[in-house]
FIZA-782603 format. One line per 4 residues: number of its first residue (from 1); their letters; for each residue x, y, z of N, C-alpha, C. Coordinates in Angstrom, 1 decimal, always signed. Atoms other than C-alpha are relative to their C-alpha. Example, Ala and Ser with C-alpha at 12.3 -4.5 7.8 and 13.67 -1.06 7.14 Angstrom:
BEGIN
1	AS	+0.9/-1.2/+0.0/+12.3/-4.5/+7.8/+0.9/+1.2/+0.0  -0.9/-1.1/+0.0/+13.7/-1.1/+7.1/-0.8/+1.1/+0.8
END
This chain:
BEGIN
1	MTEP	-0.6/+0.0/-1.3/-16.8/+133.1/+41.9/-1.1/-0.1/+1.0  +1.0/+0.3/-1.2/-18.8/+131.9/+45.0/+0.4/+0.9/+1.2  -0.1/-0.9/-1.1/-19.3/+134.4/+47.7/+0.2/-0.8/+1.3  -0.3/+0.8/-1.3/-18.0/+133.3/+51.3/-1.5/+0.0/+0.7
5	QPTA	+1.2/+0.2/-0.8/-20.9/+132.0/+53.4/+0.3/+0.6/+1.4  -0.2/-0.5/-1.4/-21.5/+133.8/+56.7/-0.1/-1.2/+1.1  +0.1/+1.0/-1.1/-21.0/+131.9/+59.9/-0.1/+0.7/+1.3  -0.1/-0.6/-1.3/-21.2/+132.5/+63.6/+1.2/+0.6/+0.3
9	ATPL	-1.3/-0.8/+0.0/-17.6/+133.6/+63.3/+0.1/+1.3/-0.7  +0.1/-1.2/+0.6/-18.6/+136.5/+61.3/+0.2/+1.2/+1.0  +0.0/-1.2/-0.9/-17.4/+139.6/+63.2/-1.0/+1.0/-0.2  +1.1/-1.0/+0.0/-20.0/+142.3/+64.1/+0.6/+1.1/-0.9
13	AQLE	-0.4/-1.1/+0.9/-17.5/+144.8/+62.3/-0.2/-0.2/-1.4  +0.3/+0.2/+1.4/-18.2/+143.2/+59.0/-1.4/+0.2/-0.4  +1.3/-0.3/+0.4/-21.9/+143.9/+59.2/-0.3/+1.5/-0.5  +0.3/-1.3/+0.6/-23.5/+146.7/+57.3/-1.4/+0.4/+0.5
17	WHWK	+1.3/-0.3/-0.6/-26.2/+148.6/+59.1/-0.7/+1.0/-0.8  +0.9/-0.8/+0.7/-29.2/+150.3/+57.6/-1.2/+0.5/+1.0  +1.2/-0.4/-0.9/-31.8/+152.4/+59.6/-0.8/+1.0/-1.0  +0.7/-0.6/+1.0/-34.5/+153.5/+57.4/-1.6/+0.1/+0.3
21	AFDD	+1.6/+0.1/+0.0/-38.3/+154.6/+57.2/-0.4/-0.8/-1.1  +0.6/+0.9/+0.9/-40.5/+152.4/+55.3/+0.1/+0.5/-1.5  +0.1/-0.5/+1.3/-40.8/+154.7/+52.3/+1.6/+0.1/-0.7  -1.4/+0.1/+0.6/-36.9/+154.6/+51.9/+0.6/-1.4/-0.2
25	LTTA	-0.5/+1.3/+0.0/-36.6/+150.9/+51.9/+0.0/-0.5/-1.5  -0.1/+0.7/+1.4/-35.5/+149.1/+48.5/-0.9/-1.2/+0.1  +0.7/+1.2/+0.1/-37.6/+146.3/+47.2/+0.8/-1.2/+0.6  -0.8/+1.1/-0.5/-34.8/+144.0/+48.1/+0.1/+0.0/+1.6
29	EVYA	+0.0/-0.1/-1.5/-34.8/+145.3/+51.8/-1.3/-0.5/+0.6  +1.4/+0.3/-0.4/-38.6/+144.8/+52.1/+0.0/-1.6/-0.2  +0.1/+1.5/+0.2/-38.2/+141.2/+50.7/+1.0/-0.6/+1.1  -0.9/+0.7/-1.1/-35.2/+140.4/+53.0/-0.8/+0.1/+1.4
33	MLAA	+0.8/-0.2/-1.3/-37.3/+141.7/+56.0/-1.0/-0.9/+0.1  +1.4/+0.8/-0.2/-40.5/+139.7/+55.3/+0.7/-1.4/-0.1  -0.5/+1.5/+0.1/-38.4/+136.5/+54.3/+0.7/-0.3/+1.4  -0.5/+0.4/-1.3/-36.5/+136.7/+57.6/-0.9/-0.1/+1.1
37	RSAV	+1.0/+0.0/-1.2/-39.4/+137.4/+59.8/-0.8/-1.4/-0.3  +0.7/+1.4/+0.4/-41.2/+134.4/+58.0/+0.8/-1.2/+0.5  -0.8/+1.2/-0.2/-38.3/+132.1/+58.4/+0.2/+0.0/+1.6  -0.2/+0.1/-1.4/-37.7/+133.0/+62.1/-1.3/-0.2/+0.8
41	FVVE	+1.3/+0.1/-0.9/-41.3/+133.6/+63.5/-1.0/-1.1/-0.5  +1.1/+0.9/+0.4/-43.5/+131.5/+61.4/+0.7/-1.5/-0.3  -0.4/+1.4/+0.2/-41.2/+128.4/+60.3/+0.8/-0.4/+1.2  -0.7/+0.5/-1.3/-38.6/+128.1/+63.2/-0.9/-0.1/+1.2
45	QNCL	+0.8/+0.2/-1.2/-41.1/+128.9/+65.9/-1.3/-0.5/-0.3  +1.1/+0.6/+0.4/-43.9/+127.3/+64.2/-1.3/+0.7/+0.4  +0.8/-0.8/-0.4/-46.0/+130.1/+64.7/-0.9/+0.7/-1.1  +0.8/-0.7/+1.1/-49.0/+131.2/+62.3/-0.6/+1.3/+0.6
49	YADI	+0.6/-1.2/-0.4/-49.9/+134.7/+62.8/+0.2/+1.0/-1.2  +0.1/-1.1/+1.1/-50.6/+137.9/+60.7/+1.3/+1.0/+0.2  -1.2/-0.7/-0.3/-47.0/+139.2/+60.5/-0.1/+1.3/-0.8  +0.3/-1.4/+0.7/-48.0/+141.9/+57.8/-1.2/+0.6/+0.6
53	DGLD	+1.0/-0.5/-0.9/-50.0/+143.8/+60.3/-0.4/+1.5/-0.3  +0.2/-1.4/+0.4/-50.1/+147.3/+58.5/+0.9/+1.0/+0.8  -0.8/-0.9/-0.8/-47.6/+148.9/+60.9/+1.4/+0.2/-0.5  -1.4/-0.1/+0.6/-44.4/+148.4/+58.9/+0.1/+1.3/-0.7
57	TQAW	-0.2/-1.3/+0.7/-45.3/+151.6/+56.8/+0.2/+1.2/+0.8  -0.2/-1.1/-1.0/-45.3/+153.7/+59.9/+1.2/-0.1/+0.9  -1.2/+0.3/-1.0/-42.1/+152.2/+61.5/+1.3/+0.3/-0.8  -1.4/+0.0/+0.4/-38.5/+152.7/+61.3/+0.7/-1.3/+0.1
61	HLFA	-0.4/+1.4/+0.1/-36.6/+149.6/+60.3/+1.6/-0.1/+0.2  -1.4/+0.1/-0.1/-33.0/+148.6/+61.4/+0.4/-1.5/-0.4  -0.5/+1.3/+0.7/-31.2/+146.0/+59.2/+1.5/-0.2/+0.4  -1.4/+0.2/-0.1/-27.8/+144.5/+59.8/+0.2/-1.2/-1.0
65	FGPG	-0.2/+0.9/+1.1/-26.6/+142.8/+56.6/+1.5/-0.5/+0.2  -1.3/+0.6/-0.1/-23.7/+140.4/+56.6/+0.8/+0.2/-1.3  -0.8/-0.3/+1.1/-20.9/+140.4/+54.2/-0.4/-0.8/-1.3  +0.3/+0.6/+1.3/-21.5/+139.7/+50.5/-0.2/+1.0/-1.0
69	ERRP	+0.0/-1.0/+1.0/-21.2/+141.4/+47.2/-1.3/+0.3/-0.8  +1.2/-0.1/+0.9/-24.4/+140.7/+45.1/-1.2/+0.2/+0.9  +1.1/-0.1/-1.0/-27.0/+140.1/+47.8/+0.4/-0.3/+1.5  -0.4/+0.4/-1.4/-25.7/+140.4/+51.3/-1.1/-0.6/+0.8
73	PLAG	+1.0/+0.6/-0.7/-27.6/+138.2/+53.6/-0.5/+0.8/+1.2  +0.3/-0.7/-1.1/-29.7/+139.7/+56.3/+0.4/-0.8/+1.2  -0.6/+0.6/-1.3/-28.2/+139.0/+59.7/-0.9/+0.2/+1.1  +0.9/-0.4/-1.1/-30.5/+140.9/+62.0/-1.0/+1.0/-0.4
77	YLRV	+1.0/-1.0/+0.4/-33.6/+143.1/+62.0/-0.8/+0.3/+1.3  +1.1/-0.3/-0.9/-36.0/+144.9/+64.2/-0.7/+1.3/-0.6  +0.8/-1.2/+0.5/-38.7/+147.6/+63.7/-0.4/+0.8/+1.3  +0.3/-0.9/-1.1/-39.4/+150.7/+65.9/-1.3/+0.8/-0.4
81	LVPD	+1.2/-0.8/+0.1/-42.9/+152.1/+66.1/+0.1/+1.4/+0.8  -0.1/-1.3/-0.7/-42.9/+155.9/+67.0/-1.3/+0.3/+0.7  +1.2/-0.4/-0.8/-45.3/+157.5/+69.5/-1.0/+0.7/-1.0  +1.1/-0.6/+0.8/-48.6/+158.6/+68.0/-1.1/+0.3/+1.1
85	AADP	+1.2/-0.4/-0.9/-52.0/+159.9/+69.4/-0.5/-1.3/+0.7  +0.5/+1.1/-0.7/-53.0/+156.3/+70.2/+0.8/-0.8/+1.0  -0.8/+0.7/-0.9/-49.9/+155.2/+71.9/+1.2/+0.9/+0.3  -1.1/-0.9/-0.2/-47.3/+157.6/+73.5/+1.3/-0.6/+0.2
89	DIRI	-1.2/+0.7/-0.1/-44.6/+154.9/+73.9/+0.6/-0.2/-1.4  -0.7/+0.6/+1.1/-42.0/+153.9/+71.4/-0.1/-1.5/+0.2  +0.1/+1.5/-0.1/-42.4/+150.2/+70.6/+1.0/-0.6/-0.8  -1.0/+0.8/+0.7/-39.7/+147.9/+69.5/-0.6/-1.4/-0.3
93	GRVL	+0.6/+1.2/+0.4/-40.8/+144.8/+67.7/+0.8/-0.7/-1.1  -0.6/+1.0/+1.1/-40.0/+141.9/+65.3/+1.4/+0.0/+0.2  -1.4/+0.1/-0.2/-36.5/+141.6/+66.8/+0.5/-1.3/-0.4  -0.5/+1.4/+0.3/-34.6/+138.7/+65.2/+1.4/+0.1/-0.5
97	TTAE	-1.2/+0.4/+0.7/-31.3/+137.4/+64.2/-0.2/-1.4/-0.8  +0.2/+1.2/+0.9/-31.1/+134.9/+61.3/+0.9/-1.1/+0.6  -0.7/+1.1/-0.6/-29.8/+131.5/+62.1/+1.5/+0.0/-0.4  -1.4/+0.1/+0.4/-26.5/+131.9/+60.2/+0.9/+1.0/+0.9
101	FRGI	-0.7/-1.0/-0.7/-25.5/+134.9/+62.5/-0.2/+0.0/+1.4  +0.2/+0.1/-1.4/-26.5/+133.8/+65.9/+1.3/-0.5/+0.7  -1.2/+0.3/-0.7/-23.9/+133.5/+68.6/+1.3/+1.0/-0.2  -1.0/-1.0/+0.1/-21.9/+136.6/+67.7/-0.3/+1.3/+0.7
105	GLGN	+0.4/-1.2/-0.8/-23.5/+139.1/+70.0/-0.8/+1.0/-0.8  +0.7/-0.8/+0.9/-25.7/+140.5/+67.2/-1.2/+0.7/+0.6  +1.0/-0.5/-0.6/-28.7/+140.9/+69.3/+0.3/+1.1/+0.9  -0.4/-1.0/-0.8/-26.9/+143.0/+71.9/+0.4/+1.3/-0.9
109	AMLE	-0.4/-1.1/+0.8/-25.4/+145.1/+69.0/-1.2/+0.8/-0.5  +1.2/-0.7/+0.6/-28.9/+145.7/+67.5/-0.8/+0.8/+1.0  +0.8/-0.8/-1.0/-30.6/+146.7/+70.8/+0.9/+1.1/+0.4  -0.6/-1.2/-0.5/-27.7/+149.1/+71.7/-0.1/+1.1/-1.2
113	RALA	+0.2/-0.9/+1.0/-27.9/+150.7/+68.2/-1.3/+0.7/-0.1  +1.3/-0.6/+0.2/-31.6/+151.0/+68.2/-0.4/+0.9/+1.3  +0.3/-0.8/-1.2/-31.8/+152.3/+71.8/+0.8/+1.4/+0.0  -0.8/-1.3/+0.2/-29.0/+155.0/+71.0/-0.8/+0.8/-0.9
117	HIRV	+0.9/-0.8/+0.9/-31.1/+156.2/+68.1/-1.1/+0.4/+0.5  +1.2/-0.5/-0.6/-34.2/+156.3/+69.8/+0.1/+1.0/+1.0  -0.2/-1.1/-1.1/-32.9/+158.3/+72.7/+0.5/+1.3/-0.6  -0.4/-1.3/+0.6/-31.4/+160.8/+70.4/-1.2/+0.7/-0.7
121	QWPG	+1.1/-0.5/+0.7/-34.6/+161.1/+68.3/-1.2/+0.4/+0.9  +1.3/-0.3/-1.0/-37.2/+160.9/+71.2/+0.4/-0.1/+1.3  -0.6/+0.1/-1.2/-35.4/+161.6/+74.3/-1.1/+0.1/+1.1  +1.0/+0.2/-1.2/-37.3/+160.7/+77.5/-1.3/-0.7/-0.2
125	TPIR	+1.3/+0.8/+0.4/-39.9/+158.8/+75.7/+0.1/-1.4/+0.5  -0.1/+1.5/-0.4/-40.7/+155.4/+77.3/+0.0/-0.8/-1.2  -0.2/+1.0/+1.1/-39.9/+152.5/+75.2/-0.6/-1.4/+0.6  +0.6/+1.2/-0.4/-42.0/+149.3/+75.3/+0.3/-1.1/-1.0
129	LHAQ	+0.0/+1.2/+0.8/-41.7/+145.7/+73.9/-0.7/-1.0/+0.5  +0.7/+1.1/-0.4/-43.5/+142.6/+73.9/+1.0/-1.2/-0.2  -1.1/+1.0/+0.2/-40.9/+140.0/+74.6/-0.4/-1.4/+0.3  +0.2/+1.4/-0.4/-40.9/+136.3/+74.6/+0.5/-0.2/+1.4
133	AHLQ	-0.3/+0.0/-1.5/-40.8/+135.4/+78.3/+1.4/-0.5/+0.3  -1.4/+0.6/-0.3/-37.5/+133.5/+78.1/+1.1/+1.0/-0.2  -1.0/-1.0/+0.3/-35.8/+136.6/+76.9/+0.0/+1.3/+1.0  +0.1/-1.1/-1.0/-36.6/+138.8/+80.0/+1.3/+0.4/+0.5
137	AFYG	-1.3/-0.4/-0.4/-33.1/+138.7/+81.2/+0.8/+0.8/-1.0  -0.6/-0.7/+1.1/-31.8/+139.7/+77.8/-0.4/+1.5/+0.0  +0.5/-1.2/+0.1/-34.0/+142.7/+77.6/+0.2/+0.8/+1.5  -0.4/-0.6/-1.2/-33.5/+143.4/+81.3/+1.4/+0.6/+0.3
141	AFGF	-1.4/-0.6/+0.0/-29.8/+144.1/+80.8/+0.0/+1.2/-0.8  +0.0/-1.3/+0.8/-30.9/+147.0/+78.6/-1.0/+1.0/+0.8  +0.9/-0.8/-0.7/-33.1/+148.5/+81.3/-1.5/-0.3/-0.1  +1.5/+0.4/+0.1/-36.5/+146.9/+80.5/-0.4/-0.9/+1.1
145	APIS	+0.6/+0.6/-1.1/-38.7/+145.7/+83.3/-1.4/-0.4/-0.3  +1.5/+0.4/+0.3/-41.9/+143.6/+83.1/-1.1/+0.9/+0.5  +1.3/-0.8/-0.3/-45.2/+145.5/+83.1/-1.2/-0.8/+0.0  +1.1/+0.9/+0.1/-47.5/+142.5/+82.7/+0.4/-1.3/+0.6
149	DIHE	-0.4/+1.5/-0.3/-47.8/+139.0/+83.7/+0.3/-0.7/-1.3  -0.4/+0.8/+1.1/-46.5/+136.3/+81.5/-1.3/-0.5/-0.6  +1.2/+0.5/+0.7/-49.2/+135.4/+79.0/+0.3/-0.6/-1.4  -0.2/+0.7/+1.3/-49.6/+133.3/+75.8/-0.4/+0.8/-1.1
153	EDGI	+0.4/-0.7/+1.2/-49.5/+134.9/+72.4/+0.5/-1.0/-1.1  -0.3/+0.9/+1.1/-49.6/+132.5/+69.4/+0.7/-1.1/+0.4  -0.7/+1.3/-0.5/-48.5/+129.6/+71.5/+1.3/+0.2/+0.7  -1.3/-0.3/-0.5/-45.5/+131.4/+72.9/-0.2/+0.9/+1.3
157	PHVW	+0.2/-0.9/-1.2/-45.3/+132.8/+76.5/+0.8/+1.4/-0.4  -0.5/-1.4/+0.2/-44.7/+136.7/+76.3/-0.2/+0.7/+1.2  +0.2/-0.9/-1.1/-44.4/+139.5/+78.7/+0.2/+1.4/-0.6  -0.2/-1.4/+0.5/-44.8/+143.3/+78.0/+1.1/+0.5/+1.0
161	MRSV	-1.0/-0.5/-0.8/-41.7/+145.1/+79.2/+0.2/+1.5/-0.4  +0.0/-1.3/+0.3/-40.9/+148.8/+79.4/+1.3/+0.7/+0.7  -1.2/-0.7/-0.5/-37.9/+151.1/+79.8/-0.3/+1.5/-0.1  +0.2/-1.6/+0.1/-37.9/+155.0/+80.5/+1.3/+0.5/-0.1
END
């Protein structure tokens, strides 16, 4: 029997959410995370960079999986780096939605979920992200404001943004 293929019409209510520390990830979740990041950031955006940067092991990871019985497809993902001695801010990064799940409001749902979790776990801690410049209005709707000039990183205009 063939599993139904996800489409942009897949309702958010059908997604399965996982919020985990790196050590709690399954091998399938690590594979899905790295495959999606490669597909979106390296292939789609034609950007060669060192995605495996040594920070995943210290991060919390938010996954949204689409419907499916054997291997549910990864619909969306982001990681959260917690404050440490070197950086007192929480940092959100690697935010993505996979091509099959765009257009359903998944980006909004992921940010809402991540921010709610962050504010419970680390109340009052500033949150920072390095956004692609064309997404400033998207992140601005969640209370983020630019704290840097627009600059190029890996051939793509970016801006640092922060929310308190």
